[in-house]
C-alpha positions in Angstrom: 37.6 -7.9 -2.6 39.5 -4.7 -1.9 37.7 -2.1 0.4 34.9 -4.4 1.4 33.8 -3.4 4.9 31.9 -6.6 5.6 33.8 -9.9 5.4 33.2 -11.5 2.0 32.7 -14.9 3.6 29.8 -13.4 5.6 28.1 -11.9 2.6 28.6 -15.0 0.6 26.9 -17.1 3.3 23.7 -15.1 3.3 20.5 -16.5 1.6 19.8 -13.2 -0.1 21.5 -11.0 -2.6 24.0 -8.2 -2.0 25.9 -6.1 -4.5 27.8 -2.8 -4.4 27.4 -0.1 -7.1 28.2 3.6 -7.5 26.3 6.4 -9.1 27.4 5.2 -12.5 25.9 1.8 -11.7 29.3 0.2 -11.9 29.3 -3.1 -10.0 32.2 -3.6 -7.6 30.9 -6.5 -5.6 28.4 -9.4 -6.4 27.8 -12.0 -3.7 27.6 -15.8 -4.2 23.7 -15.9 -3.8 23.4 -13.6 -6.8 25.9 -15.5 -8.8 24.0 -18.8 -8.3 20.5 -17.3 -8.6 21.1 -15.1 -11.7 23.6 -17.3 -13.4 25.9 -14.3 -13.7 29.2 -14.8 -12.0 31.0 -12.1 -10.1 33.9 -12.3 -12.6 31.4 -11.4 -15.5 29.8 -8.5 -13.9 32.3 -6.8 -11.6 33.7 -3.7 -13.2 30.8 -3.4 -15.6 27.6 -1.4 -15.6 24.5 -3.0 -14.2 22.7 -1.6 -17.2 24.5 -4.0 -19.5 22.9 -7.0 -17.7 19.5 -5.5 -16.6 18.5 -2.8 -19.0 14.8 -2.8 -17.8 15.5 -1.4 -14.4 14.2 2.1 -13.9 17.6 3.8 -13.5 16.1 7.2 -13.0 14.5 6.0 -9.8 17.5 3.9 -8.8 19.8 6.9 -9.2 17.6 9.1 -7.1 17.5 6.4 -4.4 21.2 6.0 -4.4 21.7 9.7 -4.0 19.1 9.8 -1.2 20.9 7.1 0.7 24.3 8.8 0.2 23.0 12.2 1.1 21.1 11.2 4.2 23.5 8.4 5.1 20.5 6.1 5.8 18.9 3.2 4.0 16.1 3.7 1.5 13.9 1.4 -0.4 13.5 0.8 -4.1 10.2 -0.4 -5.6 9.9 0.5 -9.3 6.6 -1.1 -10.1 4.3 -3.6 -8.4 4.0 -5.6 -11.6 7.7 -6.1 -12.1 10.7 -7.2 -10.0 14.1 -5.5 -9.6 16.2 -8.4 -10.8 14.2 -11.1 -12.8 15.3 -14.3 -11.0 13.5 -17.6 -11.7 12.3 -19.4 -8.5 13.9 -22.8 -8.1 11.1 -23.9 -5.7 8.3 -26.1 -7.0 5.1 -24.1 -6.8 1.4 -24.6 -7.5 0.9 -20.9 -8.3 1.8 -18.8 -11.4 4.5 -17.1 -9.3 7.6 -18.0 -11.4 9.9 -15.1 -10.5 11.3 -14.4 -7.0 9.4 -11.5 -5.5 11.8 -9.0 -3.9 12.2 -6.3 -1.4 15.2 -4.1 -2.2 17.1 -1.9 0.3 19.8 0.6 -0.7 22.2 1.4 2.0 25.1 3.9 2.1 28.4 1.9 1.9 31.5 4.0 1.1 30.0 7.5 1.0 33.3 9.1 0.0 33.3 7.0 -3.2 29.6 7.3 -3.8 29.1 3.6 -3.3 26.0 1.9 -1.9 25.2 -1.7 -1.1 22.0 -3.0 -2.7 20.3 -5.8 -0.7 17.7 -8.1 -2.5 15.4 -10.0 -0.1 13.2 -12.9 -1.2 9.6 -12.2 -0.1 8.0 -14.8 -2.4 6.4 -16.7 0.4 4.2 -13.8 1.3 3.0 -13.5 -2.3 2.4 -17.3 -2.4 0.3 -17.1 0.8 -1.9 -14.3 -0.6 -2.4 -16.3 -3.9 -3.4 -19.4 -2.0 -5.9 -17.5 0.1 -7.5 -16.1 -3.0 -7.8 -19.6 -4.4 -9.5 -20.8 -1.2 -12.1 -18.0 -1.5 -12.8 -18.9 -5.1 -13.4 -22.5 -4.0 -15.8 -21.4 -1.4 -17.7 -19.2 -3.9 -17.9 -22.3 -6.2 -19.3 -24.3 -3.3 -21.9 -21.6 -2.7 -23.2 -22.0 -6.2 -23.4 -25.8 -5.9 -25.4 -25.6 -2.7 -27.7 -22.8 -3.8 -30.9 -25.0 -3.7 -30.2 -26.9 -0.5 -31.5 -24.6 2.1 -30.6 -26.6 5.2 -27.0 -27.0 4.1 -26.8 -23.4 3.1 -28.2 -22.3 6.5 -25.4 -24.1 8.3 -22.5 -23.4 5.9 -23.1 -19.9 4.5 -23.6 -16.6 6.2 -26.8 -15.0 4.9 -28.6 -11.9 6.1 -31.8 -10.5 4.7 -33.2 -7.0 5.3 -36.1 -4.9 4.2 -35.6 -1.8 2.1 -35.1 0.3 5.3 -32.2 -1.9 6.5 -34.2 -3.8 9.2 -33.0 -7.4 9.5 -35.7 -9.9 8.6 -33.7 -13.2 8.6 -30.2 -14.6 9.2 -28.7 -18.0 8.7 -27.4 -20.2 11.5 -23.8 -19.7 10.5 -24.3 -15.9 10.4 -25.4 -16.1 14.1 -22.5 -18.3 15.1 -20.0 -16.1 13.3 -21.2 -12.8 14.9 -22.1 -14.5 18.2 -25.7 -13.5 18.3 -28.9 -15.4 18.8 -31.3 -15.1 15.9 -33.9 -13.2 17.9 -31.3 -10.6 18.9 -30.7 -9.7 15.3 -34.2 -10.0 13.6 -36.0 -6.7 14.0 -32.9 -4.7 14.5 -31.2 -2.5 12.0 -28.2 -4.1 10.1 -26.2 -1.1 11.4 -26.0 -3.0 14.7 -23.1 -4.9 13.1 -21.1 -1.8 11.9 -17.6 -1.6 13.4 -17.6 2.2 13.2 -14.2 2.4 11.4 -15.3 2.5 7.7 -15.8 5.8 6.0 -19.4 7.0 5.6 -18.7 7.1 1.8 -18.5 3.3 1.7 -22.1 3.0 3.1 -23.3 5.9 1.0 -22.1 4.2 -2.2 -23.5 0.8 -1.0 -27.0 2.2 -0.4 -27.1 4.3 -3.6 -26.2 1.1 -5.6 -28.7 -1.3 -4.0 -31.6 1.2 -3.9 -31.0 1.6 -7.7 -31.8 -2.1 -7.9 -28.2 -3.1 -8.7 -26.1 -5.7 -6.8 -23.2 -4.4 -4.7 -20.0 -6.3 -3.8 -17.2 -5.2 -1.5 -15.4 -5.7 1.7 -17.0 -4.6 5.0 -15.6 -4.5 8.5 -18.3 -5.6 11.0 -18.2 -6.4 14.7 -19.4 -9.4 16.8 -21.6 -9.1 19.9 -18.4 -9.1 21.9 -16.9 -6.3 19.9 -14.4 -8.4 17.9 -13.7 -6.9 14.4 -14.4 -9.1 11.5 -13.8 -8.5 7.8 -16.3 -10.0 5.3 -16.6 -10.1 1.6 -20.2 -9.1 1.0 -22.5 -9.4 -2.0 -25.8 -7.7 -1.6 -28.6 -8.5 -4.1 -31.8 -6.5 -4.4 -34.9 -8.7 -4.6 -37.6 -7.3 -6.9 -41.2 -8.6 -7.2 -43.2 -9.4 -10.3 -44.3 -5.7 -10.6 -40.7 -4.5 -10.5 -41.0 -3.2 -6.9 -37.9 -3.5 -4.6 -39.0 -5.6 -1.6 -35.8 -6.7 0.2 -32.1 -7.2 0.1 -30.3 -10.6 0.4 -26.6 -10.5 1.4 -24.0 -13.3 1.4 -20.9 -12.9 3.6 -17.6 -14.6 3.3 -15.1 -14.3 6.2 -11.9 -12.7 4.9 -10.5 -11.5 8.2 -7.3 -13.5 8.0 -6.7 -12.5 4.4 -7.4 -8.9 5.3 -4.9 -9.0 8.1 -2.3 -10.4 5.7 -3.2 -7.8 3.1 -2.8 -5.0 5.7 0.6 -6.3 6.6 1.5 -6.4 2.9 0.4 -2.9 2.2 1.1 -1.1 5.5 4.3 0.7 6.5 5.1 -0.9 9.9 6.5 2.3 11.5 3.9 4.9 10.5 0.9 2.5 9.9 0.2 4.4 6.7 0.0 2.7 3.3 3.4 1.7 1.9 5.0 2.4 -1.4 3.9 -0.9 -2.9 0.2 -0.1 -2.2 0.5 3.3 -3.7 2.2 1.9 -6.8 -0.6 -0.7 -7.2 -3.2 2.1 -6.9 -1.5 4.2 -9.5 -1.2 1.2 -11.9 -4.8 0.4 -11.5 -5.9 4.0 -12.2 -3.8 4.4 -15.3 -4.8 1.0 -16.6 -8.5 1.5 -16.3 -8.6 5.3 -16.9 -12.1 5.7 -15.3 -13.0 9.4 -15.2 -14.0 9.3 -11.5 -10.5 8.0 -10.6 -8.3 10.1 -12.8 -9.1 13.5 -11.4 -6.5 13.9 -8.6 -3.6 16.0 -7.3 -0.3 14.5 -6.2 1.7 15.9 -3.2 5.1 14.8 -2.1 5.9 15.9 1.4 9.4 15.7 2.9 10.4 16.4 6.5 13.0 19.2 6.6 16.4 18.6 8.1 15.4 15.0 9.0 19.0 13.9 8.9 19.9 16.6 11.5 17.1 15.3 13.7 18.5 11.8 13.5 22.1 12.9 14.1 21.3 15.3 16.9 18.6 13.5 18.8 19.0 9.8 17.7 17.0 7.5 15.4 14.3 6.9 18.1 13.4 10.5 18.0 13.6 10.4 14.2 11.1 7.6 14.2 8.9 9.5 16.5 9.0 12.4 14.1 7.9 10.2 11.2 5.0 8.7 13.2 3.9 12.2 14.3 3.9 13.6 10.8 2.0 10.5 9.6 -0.7 11.1 12.2 -1.0 14.8 11.3 -1.3 13.9 7.6 -3.9 11.2 8.2 -6.0 13.3 10.6 -5.9 16.3 8.3 -7.1 14.7 5.1 -10.5 13.6 3.9 -11.8 10.0 3.9 -11.3 9.5 0.2 -7.8 10.9 0.1 -4.8 8.5 0.1 -1.6 9.0 2.0 1.4 6.7 2.0 5.0 6.6 3.2 7.0 7.0 0.0 10.3 6.1 1.6 12.7 7.6 4.1 11.3 10.9 5.3 9.0 11.3 2.2 5.3 10.9 2.1 3.0 10.9 -1.0 -0.6 12.1 -1.0 -3.4 11.7 -3.5 -6.1 14.3 -3.3 -9.1 12.9 -5.2 -11.7 15.0 -7.1 -10.0 18.3 -6.1 -9.3 21.4 -8.1 -5.9 23.1 -8.0 -6.9 25.9 -5.7 -8.5 23.6 -3.2 -5.4 21.3 -3.3 -3.1 24.2 -2.6 -5.2 25.1 0.4 -5.1 21.6 1.7 -1.4 21.4 1.2 -0.9 24.6 3.1 -3.1 23.3 5.9 -0.9 20.2 6.1 2.2 22.3 6.2 0.9 24.6 9.0 -0.5 21.7 11.0 2.9 20.0 11.0 4.7 23.2 11.8 2.6 23.5 15.0 3.9 20.2 16.2 6.8 19.7 18.6 8.5 16.4 19.1 8.9 15.7 22.8 7.6 19.2 23.4 10.9 20.8 22.3 11.9 19.8 18.8 10.4 21.9 16.0 9.5 20.1 12.8 8.6 21.4 9.3 7.9 20.0 5.9 8.4 21.0 2.3 5.7 20.0 -0.2 5.8 19.6 -3.9 2.4 19.7 -5.7 1.3 18.7 -9.2 -1.8 17.5 -11.1 -2.2 14.2 -12.9 -3.2 14.6 -16.6 -5.3 11.8 -18.0 -3.3 9.4 -20.2 0.2 10.6 -19.2 3.0 8.4 -17.9 2.8 8.6 -14.1 6.6 8.9 -14.1 6.1 12.4 -15.5 3.6 13.2 -12.8 6.0 12.3 -10.1 8.9 14.0 -11.8 6.9 17.3 -11.7 6.1 16.7 -8.0 9.8 15.9 -7.3 10.9 19.1 -9.1 8.4 21.2 -7.1 9.6 19.6 -3.9 13.2 20.4 -4.9 12.3 24.0 -5.5 10.6 24.2 -2.1 13.8 22.9 -0.5 16.0 25.2 -2.5 13.8 28.2 -1.7 14.2 27.9 2.1 12.1 24.8 3.0 8.8 24.8 5.0 6.7 25.8 2.0 4.4 24.5 -0.7 5.5 24.8 -4.4 3.3 23.9 -7.4 4.6 22.7 -10.8 2.0 21.9 -13.5 
């Protein structure tokens, strides 16, 4: 293949997909793994548009990612939707789950910038998805076991974590397994407040919602991070059931815990950006999909901000990628520390961050965005390097395609950049 910077024999030996396209989506290279996995040979596809073979790809997003990679001369990531894959490729591995298509992570890297060409790399991350599905099945099996053993108190005591409290939250009883799991003797727990188990890391809003629910005589289910007597953090799936006497009076709460620490660690790896420790693009996409699917009023009142570090390429070129990474982490810390507990911030890709401000009117959102901008402006990397951000702001309108929401935010960000950077621009 003419002009290929990496030896073709090397790319053809890799167990993942690599192809080269330009801004018109014309394919100029298609490696052997893709030929075998997609059943589309390089002779069939080279010289033709990717759109002819894969019309369902979001080419608006893809084009933006290609241009970002070329403009910044740095790799970027493509993730169109958490419910779809970039290239639909059937798995050839025998699997016990419903995961029939290869799950993918897609990286877009600048290739021949002068010709507006990028290399798109498709990595198979199906094993991670498989593990998550298997863990979910195991939890379902345990829940089934709990139902079967409901009337056998001795077996329940040794095999199920149970905690009982009065209506004030004072512990009245715990099972043997509960004591073993949290490394307490029973007499150390009974008589104490259940808050002795709190890890101190969950937002107060979680406990506020929990208490409001169970005091209204409704069951509550959710994940809670607690700590053992030695301070080890443990995640549990909790179901708290109010116990009501024959006169309708609330008398106590019974809670059943299921250890989900390992699943939670895996989930955090799955949804966390490894550099900034913020949520990643995939998590934010899943959140947006859930909100637009269910359209609950309490969830659909939010503002979207897209924040972009100004002159980030210059920071990388002048001071090196290590300093650039430090800038990304520092901005991430400022964003996280400046927002409320119920707001969501994620790394959108490259030097971009996306923020969801929940239950916020436009004026308040603009004030928050301005606070974020000024807080970042005050920072200096290594005590010498100034850093600023441009922010695009828009509102989500109930029922609209979220692509339109992000397009407005993108346009606002573009205007902020064109108008001199280090500012907040709103487009409604």
